[in-house]
C-alpha positions as CSV (number, residue, x, y, z in Angstrom):
1,M,120.2,-197.9,-117.1
2,S,123.0,-201.3,-116.5
3,K,124.0,-201.6,-112.8
4,T,127.0,-201.9,-111.1
5,A,126.8,-204.2,-108.0
6,I,129.1,-204.8,-105.2
7,I,129.0,-208.4,-103.3
8,L,130.4,-209.3,-99.4
9,G,130.4,-212.9,-99.8
10,I,130.5,-214.6,-102.8
11,T,132.4,-217.7,-101.7
12,G,129.4,-218.7,-99.5
13,L,126.2,-220.3,-100.2
14,T,124.0,-218.0,-101.0
15,G,126.6,-215.4,-101.9
16,N,127.8,-217.7,-104.7
17,L,123.9,-218.3,-106.3
18,L,123.6,-214.5,-106.2
19,A,126.6,-213.7,-108.2
20,Q,126.0,-216.7,-110.8
21,T,122.4,-214.9,-111.1
22,I,124.0,-211.2,-111.3
23,L,126.3,-212.3,-113.9
24,A,123.6,-213.3,-115.8
25,D,121.4,-210.7,-116.1
26,S,122.1,-208.0,-118.5
27,R,120.4,-205.2,-116.4
28,Y,124.2,-205.4,-114.9
29,D,127.5,-204.7,-116.6
30,K,129.7,-205.7,-113.8
31,L,129.6,-207.4,-110.5
32,I,132.6,-206.2,-108.0
33,S,133.3,-209.0,-105.0
34,F,135.9,-208.3,-102.1
35,H,136.4,-211.2,-100.2
36,R,139.5,-213.3,-98.7
37,R,140.0,-215.7,-101.0
38,K,139.4,-216.1,-104.6
39,S,135.8,-217.0,-105.6
40,G,136.9,-219.3,-108.3
41,I,134.3,-218.0,-110.6
42,A,135.7,-216.7,-114.2
43,H,133.4,-214.3,-116.1
44,P,134.2,-211.2,-117.9
45,K,131.4,-209.1,-115.0
46,L,133.2,-210.2,-112.8
47,E,136.0,-207.8,-110.8
48,E,137.7,-209.7,-107.9
49,H,139.4,-208.0,-104.7
50,V,141.2,-210.1,-102.4
51,V,141.7,-207.7,-99.3
52,D,141.0,-208.3,-95.7
53,V,137.0,-207.8,-95.2
54,L,137.5,-207.3,-91.5
55,D,139.2,-204.0,-92.8
56,L,137.1,-203.2,-95.4
57,E,137.0,-199.5,-95.1
58,K,140.3,-198.9,-96.7
59,Q,138.7,-200.5,-99.4
60,G,136.6,-197.2,-100.2
61,S,138.2,-196.0,-103.7
62,L,137.4,-199.2,-104.8
63,F,133.8,-199.3,-103.4
64,Q,132.3,-197.4,-106.6
65,G,128.5,-198.7,-107.8
66,D,124.8,-199.4,-107.3
67,I,124.0,-201.5,-105.2
68,V,125.6,-203.6,-102.4
69,F,124.7,-206.5,-101.6
70,C,126.1,-208.4,-98.0
71,C,126.0,-211.9,-97.8
72,I,128.4,-212.1,-94.9
73,G,127.9,-214.4,-92.0
74,T,129.2,-217.4,-90.4
75,T,128.2,-219.5,-87.3
76,Q,129.2,-219.9,-83.4
77,S,130.1,-223.9,-84.4
78,K,132.3,-222.3,-87.3
79,T,133.7,-219.4,-85.5
80,S,133.7,-220.2,-81.6
81,D,135.3,-216.6,-80.7
82,K,132.9,-213.8,-79.9
83,E,135.4,-211.0,-80.7
84,T,135.7,-212.6,-84.3
85,Y,132.5,-213.7,-84.8
86,K,130.9,-210.6,-83.9
87,Q,133.8,-208.3,-86.2
88,I,132.4,-210.8,-89.2
89,D,128.9,-210.2,-88.5
90,Y,128.7,-207.1,-87.2
91,G,131.8,-205.5,-88.5
92,I,131.5,-206.0,-92.2
93,P,128.0,-205.3,-93.2
94,V,128.3,-201.6,-90.9
95,S,131.3,-201.1,-92.8
96,A,129.8,-201.7,-96.0
97,A,126.6,-199.3,-95.3
98,R,129.0,-197.0,-93.9
99,L,131.0,-197.4,-97.3
100,C,127.7,-197.2,-99.2
101,K,127.3,-193.3,-97.6
102,Q,130.7,-192.4,-98.3
103,S,130.8,-193.4,-101.9
104,N,126.7,-192.5,-102.7
105,I,125.7,-195.7,-102.7
106,P,121.7,-195.6,-102.6
107,Q,121.0,-199.2,-102.2
108,F,122.4,-201.7,-99.6
109,I,120.7,-205.2,-99.0
110,A,122.2,-207.2,-96.0
111,I,121.8,-211.1,-95.2
112,S,120.5,-210.6,-91.2
113,A,118.7,-213.4,-89.2
114,L,115.4,-213.7,-87.9
115,G,115.0,-212.5,-84.2
116,A,117.5,-210.0,-84.8
117,N,117.0,-208.0,-81.5
118,P,120.0,-205.6,-80.3
119,K,118.4,-206.3,-76.5
120,S,118.1,-210.0,-77.3
121,S,120.0,-212.1,-74.6
122,V,121.0,-214.6,-77.2
123,F,124.5,-213.3,-78.2
124,Y,123.5,-214.6,-82.3
125,N,120.7,-212.8,-82.1
126,K,122.1,-209.7,-80.4
127,V,124.6,-209.1,-83.0
128,K,122.4,-209.5,-85.8
129,G,120.0,-207.0,-83.8
130,E,122.8,-204.3,-83.6
131,M,124.2,-204.6,-87.0
132,E,120.5,-203.6,-88.4
133,R,120.5,-200.8,-86.2
134,D,124.0,-199.7,-86.8
135,V,123.5,-200.5,-90.5
136,L,120.3,-198.2,-91.0
137,K,121.9,-195.3,-88.6
138,Q,123.7,-194.9,-92.1
139,N,120.0,-193.2,-93.6
140,L,121.1,-194.7,-96.6
141,Q,118.1,-194.3,-99.8
142,E,117.4,-197.7,-99.9
143,T,118.1,-200.0,-96.9
144,Y,116.7,-203.7,-96.5
145,L,117.4,-206.1,-93.8
146,L,116.5,-209.9,-94.8
147,Q,115.7,-211.9,-91.9
148,P,115.7,-215.6,-93.2
149,A,114.3,-218.6,-91.3
150,L,117.0,-221.9,-91.1
151,L,118.8,-221.6,-94.5
152,A,118.1,-225.1,-96.1
153,G,120.8,-225.3,-98.7
154,D,124.0,-227.7,-99.3
155,R,126.9,-226.3,-98.0
156,E,130.8,-227.1,-99.1
157,E,131.7,-227.8,-95.3
158,K,130.4,-230.1,-93.1
159,R,127.9,-228.8,-90.5
160,T,126.3,-232.0,-88.8
161,T,124.0,-230.4,-86.8
162,E,122.8,-228.0,-89.1
163,K,122.1,-230.5,-91.5
164,L,120.2,-232.7,-88.9
165,A,117.9,-229.4,-88.5
166,I,117.0,-229.0,-91.6
167,Q,115.6,-232.5,-92.3
168,A,113.6,-232.1,-89.4
169,F,112.2,-229.0,-90.9
170,K,110.9,-230.8,-93.5
171,I,108.4,-232.1,-91.3
172,F,108.3,-229.5,-89.2
173,N,107.4,-227.0,-91.6
174,L,104.0,-228.7,-92.2
175,F,102.6,-227.7,-88.9
176,L,104.3,-224.0,-88.8
177,I,101.2,-222.4,-90.6
178,G,99.6,-219.1,-89.6
179,P,101.4,-216.9,-87.5
180,L,104.2,-219.7,-87.1
181,K,104.8,-219.6,-91.1
182,K,108.1,-217.6,-90.9
183,F,110.1,-219.9,-88.7
184,Q,109.6,-222.3,-91.5
185,S,112.9,-223.0,-93.3
186,I,113.7,-221.1,-96.3
187,K,115.9,-221.9,-99.4
188,P,118.5,-219.9,-100.7
189,E,117.3,-219.4,-104.3
190,A,114.6,-217.7,-101.8
191,L,117.0,-215.4,-100.5
192,V,118.6,-214.5,-104.1
193,A,115.2,-213.6,-106.0
194,T,114.2,-211.4,-103.2
195,M,117.4,-209.8,-103.0
196,Q,117.0,-209.5,-107.3
197,Y,113.5,-208.4,-106.4
198,L,114.2,-205.6,-104.5
199,S,117.0,-204.2,-106.3
200,F,114.6,-202.8,-108.6
201,N,111.6,-202.5,-107.0
202,R,111.0,-200.8,-104.3
203,Y,109.2,-202.0,-100.5
204,T,107.7,-200.4,-97.9
205,E,109.7,-202.3,-94.7
206,N,113.4,-202.0,-94.1
207,R,113.7,-205.5,-92.0
208,I,111.8,-208.6,-94.3
209,E,110.8,-211.6,-92.6
210,S,111.4,-214.5,-93.4
211,D,107.8,-215.5,-95.2
212,V,107.6,-212.3,-96.8
213,I,110.8,-213.4,-98.3
214,K,109.1,-216.1,-99.6
215,K,106.6,-213.9,-101.0
216,L,108.6,-211.5,-102.6
217,A,110.9,-214.3,-104.2
218,A,107.7,-215.5,-105.9
219,K,107.0,-211.9,-107.6
220,H,110.8,-212.1,-109.1
221,A,110.0,-215.7,-110.6
């Protein structure tokens, strides 16, 4: 049976890669996207809705499918206002999970971050942790929260500090072994492969750290 997928964050690096993968996959007959600006992707399987994603819960009548992929995320350098940052990184995924519950959508997969913890003193990790906690409160049939380390990919916008970190991690990765392996940088293609794997295969844990993401990605390959 073909699936209808819903994606949030199609204009981002990972979201765009995921969308292209889904559109080329015969196991999906439709991809519904909610975003604030046009994706620039033209495909007969793509149904786009340009909306205010900060007010996603108004889209309940259109939010109908079999699985939701949430690739939404910003950075503190891009969104310096903490309230706006939380509306994006916490508000959108939690609203999407609530809509899944409301529309009886059984599968929800979201990108979080390594170190997510609602009790963290680090604002970024605290917000991600609160998001995970409140998404899991929806008790959906299948919820997977991916916790990648530093994402090593080429973005459209300039992120000088991040680019320098990615270059540094090419060396650091050689020394991050054993229990430290989860801190190695990770490619967006691995995230996409893991999301695809999880959409058709059950996994035992809700939270999946970066090193395990790579292992699951290899299974999908």
